C-alpha positions in Angstrom: -35.8 60.9 84.5 -35.4 58.2 87.1 -31.8 57.2 88.1 -30.7 53.6 87.7 -28.3 51.8 89.9 -25.3 50.1 88.5 -27.3 47.0 87.7 -29.8 48.9 85.6 -32.6 48.9 88.2 -34.4 52.0 89.4 -32.4 53.5 92.2 -34.4 53.1 95.4 -32.0 54.9 97.6 -32.3 58.2 99.3 -32.7 60.1 96.0 -29.0 61.1 96.2 -28.0 58.5 93.6 -26.2 55.2 94.1 -24.6 54.3 97.4 -20.9 54.4 97.8 -20.9 50.6 97.8 -22.7 50.6 94.4 -20.3 53.3 93.1 -17.3 51.2 94.2 -18.8 48.1 92.6 -19.4 50.0 89.4 -15.8 51.2 89.4 -14.5 47.7 90.0 -16.6 46.3 87.1 -15.4 49.1 84.8 -11.8 48.2 85.8 -12.5 44.5 85.1 -13.9 45.3 81.7 -11.6 48.1 80.5 -8.3 47.8 82.3 -8.1 44.1 82.9 -10.1 43.2 79.8 -11.7 40.2 81.5 -14.0 37.9 79.6 -17.6 38.9 79.2 -18.7 35.8 81.1 -16.4 36.8 84.0 -17.7 40.3 84.3 -21.3 39.0 84.1 -20.6 36.7 86.9 -19.0 39.5 89.0 -21.9 41.8 88.2 -24.4 39.1 89.3 -22.4 38.3 92.5 -22.1 42.0 93.4 -25.8 42.6 92.8 -26.7 39.6 95.0 -24.4 40.8 97.7 -25.7 44.3 97.8 -29.3 43.1 97.8 -28.5 40.8 100.8 -26.8 43.5 102.9 -29.0 46.4 101.7 -28.7 48.8 98.9 -27.9 51.7 101.1 -24.8 50.1 102.7 -21.5 52.0 102.7 -18.2 50.2 102.0 -16.9 51.0 105.5 -20.2 49.6 106.9 -19.6 46.1 105.5 -18.6 43.9 108.4 -16.9 40.6 108.6 -20.3 39.2 109.7 -21.9 40.5 106.5 -19.3 38.5 104.5 -19.7 35.4 106.6 -23.5 35.6 106.2 -23.2 36.0 102.5 -20.8 33.0 102.3 -23.3 31.0 104.2 -26.0 32.1 101.7 -23.9 31.0 98.8 -23.1 27.6 100.4 -26.6 26.8 101.8 -29.2 28.6 99.7 -27.3 28.7 96.3 -25.4 25.5 97.0 -22.1 26.9 95.8 -18.7 25.9 97.1 
């Protein structure tokens, strides 16, 4: 059976399962849903944003490998390509 990443897509990683970044994102989303009991629309928005971010920097990224430049590039993406402020 093929493993799925935290966004329900086939895991295309190394075959070792989700990356640490994906695991951290999944834990954060679980915390938002279960501990913080955030609204479903909020958790959907967070899920979408995290999926977009991990796709932009690469699915195999590790949390310690996310640089300030990754974050700046993603912020530019949101402002220019997605026209968000």
